[in-house]
C-alpha positions in Angstrom: -2.2 -33.3 -32.0 -1.5 -35.7 -29.2 -3.1 -34.4 -25.9 -0.7 -36.7 -24.0 2.2 -34.4 -24.9 0.5 -31.6 -23.0 -0.4 -33.7 -19.9 2.9 -33.0 -17.9 2.5 -29.3 -18.6 -1.1 -29.3 -17.4 0.0 -31.2 -14.3 2.8 -28.7 -13.7 0.4 -25.7 -13.9 -2.1 -27.4 -11.6 0.6 -28.2 -9.0 2.0 -24.7 -9.2 -1.5 -23.2 -8.6 -2.2 -25.6 -5.7 1.1 -24.7 -4.0 0.5 -21.0 -4.4 -3.0 -21.4 -2.9 -1.4 -23.1 0.1 1.4 -20.4 0.4 -1.1 -17.5 0.0 -4.2 -19.1 1.5 -5.4 -15.9 3.2 -5.4 -14.1 -0.2 -7.3 -16.8 -2.0 -9.7 -17.9 0.7 -10.0 -15.2 3.3 -10.0 -12.0 1.2 -6.8 -10.8 3.0 -3.7 -9.3 1.5 0.0 -9.1 2.5 0.9 -6.3 4.8 4.0 -5.3 2.8 5.9 -2.2 4.0 7.3 -1.2 0.7 3.9 -1.6 -1.0 2.3 0.6 1.6 5.1 3.2 1.2 4.5 3.0 -2.5 0.8 3.7 -2.1 1.7 6.9 -0.2 4.1 8.0 -2.8 1.6 7.3 -5.6 -1.3 9.2 -4.1 -1.0 12.5 -5.9 -0.3 10.7 -9.2 -3.4 8.4 -8.7 -5.6 11.3 -7.8 -4.6 13.4 -10.8 -5.2 10.4 -13.1 -8.7 9.8 -11.6 -9.6 13.5 -11.9 -8.3 14.3 -15.3 -7.6 11.0 -17.1 -4.1 12.2 -17.8 -0.8 11.1 -16.4 1.1 13.1 -13.8 4.6 13.0 -15.1 5.9 15.1 -12.1 4.9 14.9 -8.5 5.5 17.2 -5.5 4.7 14.5 -3.1 8.3 13.5 -2.3 11.6 15.3 -1.9 10.0 18.6 -2.9 9.4 17.3 -6.4 10.7 14.6 -8.7 9.7 12.9 -12.0 6.5 10.8 -11.4 7.7 8.1 -13.8 10.2 7.0 -11.2 7.2 6.2 -9.0 4.1 5.3 -10.9 3.1 6.2 -14.4 0.9 4.3 -16.8 2.2 4.0 -20.4 -0.5 3.8 -23.0 1.9 2.1 -25.4 2.7 -0.7 -22.9 0.5 -3.5 -24.3 2.6 -6.3 -22.7 1.2 -5.4 -19.3 -1.9 -7.4 -20.2 0.0 -10.6 -20.0 0.8 -10.4 -16.2 -2.6 -8.7 -15.6 -4.4 -11.7 -17.2 -2.4 -14.1 -14.9 -3.4 -11.9 -12.0 -7.1 -12.3 -12.8 -6.7 -16.0 -12.0 -3.8 -15.8 -9.4 -3.8 -12.5 -7.5 -0.6 -10.7 -6.9 1.8 -11.4 -5.3 1.0 -15.1 -5.7 1.1 -14.5 -9.4 4.8 -13.6 -9.2 5.6 -16.9 -7.5 3.5 -18.8 -10.1 5.4 -17.1 -12.9 8.7 -17.9 -11.3 7.8 -21.5 -11.0 6.5 -21.7 -14.6 9.5 -19.8 -15.9 12.0 -22.1 -14.4 10.0 -25.1 -15.5 10.2 -23.8 -19.1 14.0 -23.4 -18.7 14.4 -27.0 -17.6 12.3 -28.2 -20.6 14.7 -26.3 -22.9 17.5 -28.4 -21.4 15.4 -31.5 -22.0 14.9 -32.3 -18.4 12.0 -34.7 -17.7 8.8 -32.5 -17.4 7.7 -34.1 -14.1 11.2 -33.6 -12.7 11.1 -30.0 -14.0 8.2 -29.4 -11.7 10.5 -29.8 -8.8 12.8 -27.2 -10.3 9.9 -24.8 -10.6 9.1 -25.3 -6.9 12.7 -24.9 -5.9 12.9 -21.6 -7.7 9.6 -20.2 -6.5 9.7 -21.3 -2.9 13.2 -20.4 -1.8 13.3 -17.9 1.1 15.2 -15.3 -0.9 12.3 -14.9 -3.2 9.5 -15.2 -0.6 11.2 -12.8 1.9 11.3 -10.3 -0.9 7.6 -10.9 -1.5 6.8 -10.3 2.2 8.8 -7.1 2.2 6.9 -5.7 -0.7 9.8 -5.7 -3.2 7.2 -6.5 -6.0 9.2 -5.2 -8.9 12.2 -7.1 -7.7 10.4 -10.4 -7.5 8.7 -9.7 -10.9 12.1 -9.3 -12.5 13.4 -12.5 -10.7 10.4 -14.4 -11.9 11.1 -13.8 -15.6 14.8 -14.5 -15.4 14.7 -18.2 -16.2 12.4 -17.7 -19.2 14.7 -15.1 -20.7 17.5 -17.6 -20.2 15.4 -20.2 -22.0 15.1 -18.1 -25.1 18.8 -17.4 -25.1 19.7 -21.1 -24.8 17.3 -22.0 -27.6 19.3 -19.8 -30.0 22.5 -21.8 -29.3 20.4 -24.9 -29.9 19.7 -23.5 -33.4 16.0 -23.2 -32.7 16.0 -19.7 -34.0 12.3 -19.0 -34.4 11.3 -19.7 -30.9 14.6 -18.3 -29.6 13.6 -15.0 -31.2 10.0 -15.0 -30.0 10.7 -16.1 -26.4 13.6 -13.8 -26.0 11.8 -10.8 -27.3 8.7 -11.5 -25.2 10.4 -12.4 -22.0 13.1 -9.7 -22.3 10.3 -7.2 -22.7 8.5 -8.6 -19.6 11.8 -8.6 -17.7 12.6 -5.0 -18.5 8.9 -4.1 -17.8 9.4 -5.3 -14.3 11.3 -2.1 -13.8 14.0 -3.5 -11.6 17.1 -2.8 -13.6 19.4 -4.1 -10.8 18.1 -7.7 -11.2 18.1 -7.4 -15.0 21.7 -6.3 -14.7 22.6 -9.4 -12.7 20.8 -11.5 -15.4 23.0 -9.8 -17.9 26.1 -10.9 -15.9 24.9 -14.5 -16.0 24.3 -14.2 -19.8 27.7 -12.6 -20.3 29.4 -15.5 -18.7 27.3 -17.9 -20.8 28.2 -16.0 -24.0 31.9 -16.0 -23.3 32.0 -19.7 -22.7 29.9 -20.3 -25.8 32.4 -18.1 -27.8 35.3 -20.1 -26.5 33.5 -23.4 -27.4 32.7 -22.0 -30.9 36.3 -21.1 -31.5 37.5 -24.5 -30.3 34.9 -26.4 -32.3 35.2 -24.0 -35.4 31.5 -23.1 -35.3 31.8 -19.4 -35.2 29.2 -18.9 -38.0 26.6 -20.6 -35.8 27.7 -18.5 -32.8 27.3 -15.3 -34.9 23.8 -16.3 -36.1 22.7 -17.0 -32.6 24.0 -13.7 -31.4 22.4 -11.9 -34.3 19.0 -13.4 -33.6 19.2 -12.6 -29.9 20.5 -9.0 -30.5 17.4 -8.2 -32.6 15.1 -9.9 -30.1 16.6 -8.0 -27.2 16.3 -4.7 -29.1 12.6 -5.5 -29.8 12.1 -6.2 -26.1 13.9 -3.0 -25.2 11.7 -1.1 -27.7 8.6 -2.4 -25.9 9.9 -0.6 -22.8 11.8 2.3 -24.5 10.0 5.0 -22.6 10.7 3.4 -19.2 14.3 2.8 -20.0 14.8 6.2 -21.6 13.3 8.1 -18.7 15.3 6.0 -16.1 18.5 6.5 -18.0 17.9 10.2 -18.4 17.0 10.7 -14.8 19.8 8.5 -13.6 22.4 11.2 -14.5 20.8 13.6 -12.0 20.1 11.1 -9.3 22.3 9.7 -6.5 23.2 7.0 -9.0 24.8 9.6 -11.2 28.0 11.5 -11.0 28.7 13.5 -7.9 29.0 17.3 -8.4 30.7 18.2 -5.0 34.4 17.7 -4.7 33.9 16.6 -1.1 32.2 13.5 -2.3 35.1 11.1 -2.8 33.1 7.9 -2.6 31.1 8.2 -5.8 32.8 7.1 -9.0 30.0 8.3 -11.3 27.4 6.2 -9.4 26.2 5.6 -5.9 28.5 6.4 -2.9 30.5 3.3 -2.1 29.5 3.2 1.6 25.8 3.4 0.6 26.1 0.7 -2.1 27.9 -1.7 0.1 25.9 -1.2 3.3 24.2 -4.5 2.8 27.1 -6.9 2.2 27.0 -10.6 3.0 29.7 -11.9 5.4 32.1 -14.4 3.8 30.4 -17.3 5.6 26.8 -16.0 5.0 26.2 -18.1 1.8 26.1 -21.1 4.0 22.5 -20.1 4.8 21.8 -21.5 1.3 22.4 -24.9 3.0 21.5 -24.3 6.6 18.8 -21.6 7.1 19.6 -20.6 10.6 23.4 -20.7 10.1 23.5 -17.1 11.2 20.4 -17.1 13.4 17.6 -16.3 11.1 16.1 -12.8 11.1 17.4 -9.8 13.1 14.4 -10.3 15.4 13.2 -13.9 15.6 10.4 -15.4 17.6 11.5 -18.6 19.4 9.6 -21.2 21.4 8.7 -20.6 25.0 10.1 -24.2 25.5 13.5 -23.2 24.3 16.6 -23.2 26.4 16.7 -19.4 26.3 13.2 -19.3 27.8 14.2 -21.7 30.5 17.3 -19.7 31.2 15.2 -16.6 31.6 12.9 -18.5 34.0 15.8 -19.6 36.1 16.8 -16.0 36.4 13.4 -15.1 37.9 11.6 -13.8 34.8 7.9 -14.1 34.9 5.8 -15.9 32.3 4.6 -12.6 30.8 8.2 -11.3 30.6 9.4 -14.5 28.9 6.6 -14.5 26.3 7.3 -10.9 25.5 11.1 -11.4 25.2 11.0 -14.6 23.0 8.8 -12.8 20.4 11.8 -10.6 19.3 15.1 -12.3 20.1 18.2 -10.8 18.4 19.2 -14.2 17.0 21.0 -12.8 13.8 24.7 -12.5 14.2 25.9 -11.9 10.7 27.5 -8.9 9.0 24.4 -7.1 7.6 22.9 -4.1 9.5 19.6 -6.1 9.8 17.8 -8.8 7.8 14.3 -10.1 7.4 15.6 -13.6 7.2 18.2 -15.9 5.7 18.5 -16.7 2.0 17.8 -20.4 2.1 18.1 -22.2 -1.3 17.4 -25.6 0.1 19.6 -28.4 1.4 18.4 -30.6 -1.4 19.3 -28.0 -4.1 22.8 -27.7 -2.7 23.2 -31.5 -2.7 22.0 -31.5 -6.3 24.3 -28.6 -7.2 27.3 -30.7 -6.0 25.8 -33.6 -8.0 25.7 -31.4 -11.1 29.4 -30.4 -10.6 30.4 -34.0 -10.6 28.1 -35.4 -13.3 27.6 -32.5 -15.8 30.3 -32.0 -18.3 31.3 -29.3 -20.7 30.7 -25.5 -21.0 27.2 -25.6 -19.4 28.7 -26.8 -16.1 31.5 -24.2 -16.1 29.0 -21.4 -17.0 26.7 -22.2 -14.1 29.5 -22.8 -11.6 31.3 -19.5 -12.7 28.1 -17.4 -12.6 27.1 -18.8 -9.2 30.6 -18.1 -7.8 30.6 -14.6 -9.2 27.2 -13.9 -7.6 28.4 -15.1 -4.2 31.7 -13.1 -4.4 29.8 -10.0 -5.4 27.4 -10.4 -2.5 30.3 -10.2 -0.1 30.7 -6.5 -1.0 32.9 -4.6 1.4 33.9 -7.9 3.0 35.9 -8.8 -0.1 37.2 -5.3 -1.1 40.0 -6.4 -3.4 37.5 -7.7 -6.0 34.3 -5.8 -5.3 35.7 -2.3 -5.0 37.4 -2.9 -8.4 34.1 -4.0 -9.9 32.4 -1.0 -8.4 34.9 1.5 -9.7 35.5 0.1 -13.1 32.9 -2.4 -14.4 30.3 -0.6 -16.5 27.1 0.2 -14.7 27.9 -1.8 -11.6 28.1 1.3 -9.4 24.5 2.3 -10.1 23.1 -0.3 -7.7 22.9 -0.7 -3.9 22.5 -3.6 -1.6 25.0 -5.9 -3.2 23.8 -8.8 -1.2 21.1 -9.0 -3.9 23.6 -10.5 -6.3 22.6 -13.9 -4.8 19.9 -13.8 -7.4 22.6 -15.2 -9.7 23.4 -18.4 -7.8 19.7 -18.8 -6.9 19.1 -19.0 -10.7 22.2 -21.0 -11.7 22.7 -23.5 -8.9 19.2 -25.2 -9.1 19.6 -25.4 -12.9 22.9 -27.2 -12.6 21.4 -29.4 -9.9 18.5 -30.6 -12.1 20.9 -31.1 -15.0 22.9 -33.3 -12.6 19.8 -35.5 -12.0 19.3 -35.7 -15.8 22.9 -36.9 -16.2 22.6 -39.3 -13.3 19.5 -40.8 -14.8 21.3 -41.6 -18.1 24.6 -42.7 -16.5 26.0 -46.2 -16.2 25.2 -46.9 -12.5 28.0 -49.3 -11.7 30.5 -46.8 -13.1 29.2 -43.8 -11.2 27.9 -45.3 -8.0 31.0 -44.3 -6.1 30.9 -40.8 -7.4 27.2 -40.5 -6.3 27.9 -41.8 -2.8 30.8 -39.3 -2.6 28.3 -36.5 -3.5 26.1 -37.5 -0.6 29.1 -37.7 1.7 30.2 -34.2 0.8 26.8 -32.5 1.2 25.7 -34.4 4.3 29.2 -34.3 5.8 29.2 -30.5 5.5 26.1 -30.3 7.7 27.7 -32.5 10.3 30.9 -30.6 10.1 29.0 -27.4 11.1 27.4 -29.2 14.0 30.8 -30.1 15.3 32.2 -26.7 14.4 29.4 -24.9 16.2 31.0 -25.8 19.6 34.0 -23.7 18.6 32.1 -20.7 17.2 31.6 -17.5 19.2 28.1 -16.6 17.8 28.9 -13.0 18.5 26.6 -10.4 17.0 26.9 -6.6 16.7 23.7 -6.2 18.7 25.3 -7.9 21.7 27.0 -4.7 22.7 23.6 -3.3 23.5 23.2 -5.9 26.2 26.7 -5.5 27.6 25.5 -4.8 31.1 23.7 -8.2 31.2 26.4 -10.7 30.2 24.3 -13.7 31.3 21.6 -12.7 28.9 24.2 -12.4 26.1 25.4 -15.9 26.9 21.8 -17.2 26.7 21.2 -15.6 23.4 24.5 -17.0 22.0 23.6 -20.5 23.2 20.2 -20.0 21.4 22.0 -19.1 18.2 24.2 -22.2 18.5 21.1 -24.4 19.1 19.3 -22.9 16.1 22.3 -23.7 13.8 22.6 -27.3 15.1 18.9 -27.9 14.7 18.8 -26.7 11.1 22.1 -28.5 10.3 20.6 -31.8 11.3 17.4 -30.9 9.4 19.4 -30.2 6.2 21.4 -33.5 6.8 18.1 -35.4 6.9 16.8 -33.9 3.7 20.1 -34.7 1.9 20.1 -38.3 3.1 16.5 -38.7 2.2 17.0 -37.3 -1.4 20.2 -39.3 -1.8 18.4 -42.4 -0.7 15.6 -41.8 -3.2 18.0 -41.4 -6.1 20.1 -44.3 -4.9 17.2 -46.8 -4.8 16.0 -45.3 -8.2 19.3 -46.2 -9.8 19.2 -49.6 -8.0 15.8 -50.2 -9.8 14.1 -50.4 -6.4 11.9 -47.4 -7.3 10.1 -46.8 -10.6 10.8 -43.6 -12.5 7.4 -42.0 -11.7 7.6 -42.8 -8.0 11.2 -41.6 -7.7 10.6 -38.4 -9.5 7.4 -37.8 -7.4 9.3 -38.3 -4.2 12.1 -36.0 -5.2 9.5 -33.3 -6.0 7.7 -33.9 -2.8 10.8 -33.7 -0.5 11.9 -30.4 -2.2 8.5 -28.9 -1.4 8.6 -30.3 2.2 12.1 -28.9 2.6 11.4 -25.4 1.3 7.9 -24.6 2.4 8.3 -24.8 6.2 11.5 -22.5 6.1 9.7 -20.0 3.9 6.7 -20.1 6.1 8.9 -18.8 9.0 8.9 -15.5 7.1 5.8 -15.6 5.0 2.9 -16.9 7.1 -0.6 -16.0 8.3 0.8 -13.2 10.5 1.9 -11.3 7.4 -1.7 -11.0 6.1 -4.3 -8.4 7.0 -7.9 -7.7 6.1 -7.0 -4.1 5.1 -3.6 -3.2 3.9 -3.8 0.6 4.5 -4.0 0.3 8.2 -2.8 3.0 10.5 -0.1 4.0 8.1 -2.4 5.9 5.7 -5.3 6.7 8.0 -5.8 10.4 8.1 -4.6 11.6 11.5 -5.6 14.7 13.4 -2.4 16.3 12.4 -3.2 15.6 8.7 -6.7 17.1 9.2 -5.2 20.2 10.8 -2.8 20.8 7.9 -5.4 20.0 5.2 -7.5 22.9 6.4 -5.0 24.9 4.3 -5.9 24.3 0.6 -2.9 26.1 -0.8 0.2 24.7 -2.4 3.0 24.2 0.2 5.2 21.6 1.8 5.2 19.6 5.0 8.3 18.6 6.9 7.9 15.5 9.1 10.6 15.6 11.7 10.3 11.8 12.4 12.7 10.1 10.0 11.7 12.4 7.1 14.0 11.0 4.4 13.0 7.3 4.9 9.2 7.5 5.1 6.5 8.2 2.5 3.4 8.3 4.7 3.5 12.1 4.7 3.3 12.0 0.9 -0.1 10.4 1.0 -1.8 13.7 2.0 0.8 16.4 1.5 3.7 17.6 -0.6 6.6 16.5 1.4 10.1 17.8 2.0 11.1 14.2 2.6 10.2 10.9 1.1 11.1 7.2 0.5 12.9 6.3 -2.7 16.1 4.6 -3.7 17.0 7.2 -6.4 16.4 10.7 -5.1 18.1 13.6 -6.9 21.8 13.9 -6.3 21.6 17.7 -5.7 18.7 17.2 -3.3 20.7 14.6 -1.4 23.6 17.1 -1.2 21.1 19.7 0.2 20.0 17.2 2.8 23.5 16.3 3.9 25.0 19.8 3.8 22.1 21.9 5.1 18.7 20.3 5.7 19.8 17.9 8.4 21.7 20.5 10.3 18.8 23.0 10.1 16.4 20.3 11.3 18.7 19.5 14.3 18.9 23.1 15.3 15.1 23.6 14.8 14.3 20.6 17.1 16.4 22.1 19.9 14.9 25.5 19.3 11.3 24.2 19.4 12.1 22.2 22.6 13.2 25.3 24.3 9.8 27.0 23.4 11.2 29.3 20.7 8.9 29.1 17.6 10.7 31.8 15.6 11.7 30.0 12.3 12.9 33.0 10.4 16.6 31.9 10.4 16.0 28.5 8.6 16.7 29.7 5.1 16.8 26.3 3.4 13.7 24.9 5.0 11.9 28.2 4.2 13.0 28.3 0.6 11.4 24.9 0.1 8.1 26.5 1.1 7.8 24.4 4.2 4.6 25.9 5.7 4.0 23.2 8.3 6.4 21.3 10.6 5.0 18.0 11.9 6.4 16.0 14.8 3.5 13.7 15.7 0.0 12.6 14.7 -2.0 14.9 17.0 -3.3 18.3 15.9 -1.2 20.0 18.6 1.9 18.4 17.1 1.8 20.6 14.0 3.7 23.9 13.9 2.6 26.4 11.2 5.6 28.2 9.7 4.8 31.7 8.9 8.3 32.3 7.6 8.1 30.0 4.6 9.2 31.9 1.5 6.1 30.9 -0.5 5.7 29.5 -3.9 7.8 32.2 -5.7 9.5 35.5 -4.9 11.7 38.2 -6.4 15.2 38.6 -4.8 17.0 41.8 -4.2 20.5 40.5 -4.7 22.2 37.7 -6.7 25.3 36.0 -5.4 27.3 34.5 -8.3 29.6 31.5 -8.0 31.6 29.5 -10.5 31.2 25.8 -9.3 28.8 23.6 -7.3 31.1 23.6 -4.2 30.9 27.4 -3.9 27.2 27.3 -4.7 26.2 25.0 -1.8 28.5 26.7 0.6 27.2 30.2 -0.3 23.7 28.9 0.0 24.2 28.4 3.7 25.2 32.0 4.2 22.4 34.0 2.5 19.0 35.2 3.4 17.0 33.1 0.9 14.0 35.6 0.9 16.2 38.4 -0.4 19.2 36.7 -2.0 19.8 33.9 -4.5 22.9 32.0 -5.6 23.5 31.3 -9.3 26.4 29.3 -10.8 27.3 31.6 -13.7 29.7 29.0 -15.1 26.6 27.1 -16.1 23.9 29.7 -16.5 24.1 33.1 -18.2 22.6 35.9 -16.1 21.7 39.4 -17.2 23.3 42.4 -15.5 20.1 43.9 -14.4 17.9 41.3 -12.7 17.2 42.9 -9.4 13.7 43.9 -8.8 11.0 44.3 -6.2 7.6 42.9 -7.1 5.0 40.3 -6.5 4.5 36.9 -7.9 1.6 34.5 -7.2 0.8 30.9 -8.1 -2.7 30.9 -9.5 -3.0 27.3 -10.8 -1.2 24.2 -9.6 -1.2 20.8 -11.4 1.7 18.3 -11.3 2.6 18.9 -15.0 1.7 22.6 -15.2 2.1 25.6 -12.9 0.8 29.1 -13.7 1.8 32.3 -12.0 1.1 36.0 -12.4 3.8 38.6 -11.8 4.0 42.3 -11.3 7.4 43.9 -11.0 8.7 47.5 -11.6 11.9 46.5 -13.4 13.7 43.4 -14.7 14.1 40.9 -12.0 15.1 37.4 -11.0 12.3 35.3 -9.5 13.0 32.2 -7.5 10.4 29.4 -7.7 10.1 26.9 -4.9 10.1 24.0 -7.4 12.9 21.6 -8.0 15.1 22.2 -11.0 15.2 19.4 -13.6 16.3 20.1 -17.1 14.8 17.1 -19.0 11.2 18.1 -19.8 10.4 21.3 -17.9 9.8 24.4 -20.1 8.9 27.9 -19.0 6.9 30.5 -20.9 6.4 34.2 -20.1 3.2 35.5 -21.8 3.4 32.4 -24.1 7.1 33.0 -25.2 9.6 30.3 -24.1 12.3 31.4 -21.8 15.4 29.8 -20.2 15.0 28.2 -16.8 17.9 28.9 -14.4 19.1 26.7 -11.6 19.3 28.8 -8.5 20.0 28.1 -4.8 21.5 24.7 -5.9 18.1 22.9 -6.3 15.4 25.4 -7.3 14.3 27.1 -10.5 14.7 30.7 -11.4 13.5 33.0 -14.2 14.6 36.4 -15.4 11.3 38.3 -15.7 11.0 41.6 -17.5 9.2 44.5 -15.8 5.4 44.7 -15.9 2.5 42.3 -15.5 3.0 38.8 -16.9 1.6 35.3 -17.0 4.3 32.7 -16.3 3.7 29.0 -17.1 5.8 25.9 -16.4 5.0 22.8 -18.5 6.5 19.3 -18.0 6.5 17.4 -21.3 9.6 15.2 -21.5 10.4 13.8 -25.0 11.4 10.5 -23.3 7.8 9.9 -22.3 6.0 11.0 -25.4 8.3 9.6 -28.1 9.1 6.5 -25.9 5.4 5.7 -25.6 5.0 5.6 -29.4 7.9 3.2 -29.9 6.6 1.0 -27.0 3.3 0.7 -28.8 4.8 -0.3 -32.1 7.3 -2.8 -30.6 4.5 -4.4 -28.4 2.3 -4.9 -31.5 5.2 -6.6 -33.3 5.9 -9.0 -30.4 2.2 -10.0 -30.1 2.0 -10.6 -33.9 5.2 -12.8 -33.6 3.8 -14.7 -30.6 0.4 -15.4 -32.2 2.0 -16.3 -35.5 4.5 -18.6 -33.8 1.8 -20.4 -31.9 -0.4 -20.8 -35.0 2.6 -22.2 -36.9 3.4 -24.7 -34.1 -0.2 -25.9 -33.8 -0.5 -26.3 -37.6 2.8 -28.2 -37.6 1.6 -30.6 -34.9 -1.7 -31.4 -36.6 
């Protein structure tokens, strides 16, 4: 075995580690961590689940911490059969998260380029390009950890697929099974779906080529190998996929039940899905980062023209320093953004180089997939195509924030770019010199064109309307936006010329291979790191991540004096925050896939009741008896601040369960939710008898009490003088919950649109609810078996390869 063959790979790993140490210096050297909003929100949502695991050693498969109750496996569940988790965890022992995701992304893309036989040292530049672009690192900063994990494994999955069409079936099978398992394990099906679109384009072009070249048997063999590998990777995650699929039908990503919802076509509402749509020109941030002004709120220099303009208007030094910290520089189409998606001026130049120099199906695959990703990212700004995709393409309407489809060009464009260098390296220089110079002219000329064009742009942003009474300030901000575009355009121009010059002198034999490749890798890093550092820098790191968000407030302490089972309503943005969930069972929460019926309840009743409640409380009236929806959710405390005096006890909450005196029957969901707003929820209940059978005699007075609460099990005792209908202030979910009266299973009814109900015979009884979904318990066993098979294949393959090389 020749150690020299491993030298470039060792060099690559070392460089990737060094770059990650530089990018995440406070984590490695100062014992700090990223202050990621979504991660902090996740800690809050996870708290009940984590506490239950620590106290019992079991998994909480259901949690009351958010939206009055939802499956915990949508938030945080550990799967005992998930053996593949030890691969990323081993990497995290050496390179802590989230740096580990950046490292995996770099290594993954490096492997992909090796599969295409790109020079290993040049492939290092590809790894840096993929791991250091601002799209990836802004997602890291925001705390979209599952998203970046899924993005990081995409190139490796693609590497396995390409190997199959290179007839290297053994490693195609092993790599595809392993990386597909790790990709799905990342639990961000949206990114995995976009990877599927890239693979679909690849497969179609391979099929066309196979038909043309009469190699259909080889195509069929590759597809067969990959199909089995993907099934094995899917099996290693079956529980996760099964539970997500099962829950998806009942979430806001499933079919709407109310006829008034005309935007949903069996998935998300269209307006919700397309809220974050790129403008038609926004992909030019791939080339020029500040094309649209950077982030929604950008800090600019106190020496800028804007600062000088403020000074000329009489603003003091303190006022200027305060204002320039948060200037509304962004003027694109998105509601707000944490920063531009910058792929790199060099990568765009290389992509154009690839278009010119790479021939055959590979080029058309990468160009088509890149264009598709860009077009899809336009969302509502290109309705004719994107609304059609949303309404008719399978599964596409399950995902929101369509701007995220840029993950496709961020995968494909660098790949084509480095294949372009590979082709240039092998090309006959005198024959291709003119084409090469044309490539430089196109890429660099585009930057200069935007400099010239900037003098004709309006730089008008939606936020400008908020400054309408200060037109001079709006003019200064627009001039600042123009300046930012021109500065970054010249910056990109420089990097294109520098890279073009390196490649030119390389082909002119003025630079040796090693030096030329080293310089290309270096300028890629020098291009990307400073832009990414604008949005991921020392200011994003803190000594302690919990901070004020999860610190127990006086309001929390006041509520926690009550050790019962109840819910808390935070009146401050309740349906987009999870902080309340850290200490309490919350009526609100923070999750991208709440239950569809609960969202209907929010939109049709809860929001209205909250608005009326706020006005009533402001007037000094604390009588909450008329808020039937809030009360049926057992909302015992209303919170509108962090002080003890900003907590309002609600004595009118219905409690954990109660018998009703009258049942209102309806025949469809529309009638059900309308009727719900017109009943006394303490005495009446609404049941859709088109879906649930109801006995004739279910009216009873009696008492029912919760005597034991755990996420997966609730136990009550009841005492009623005749058969009755009991309403339980727990969210109805049919996949896993079972009810028992004195040990005998009984049907669970859906009442009051979102809650559970039971018909209880007269007398004294013990009532138990258990949550034991088959998708978890069966899925876990399949995951274990599939994971073991993948590990055996991996170890066997490595042993075979080592033995073969000896």
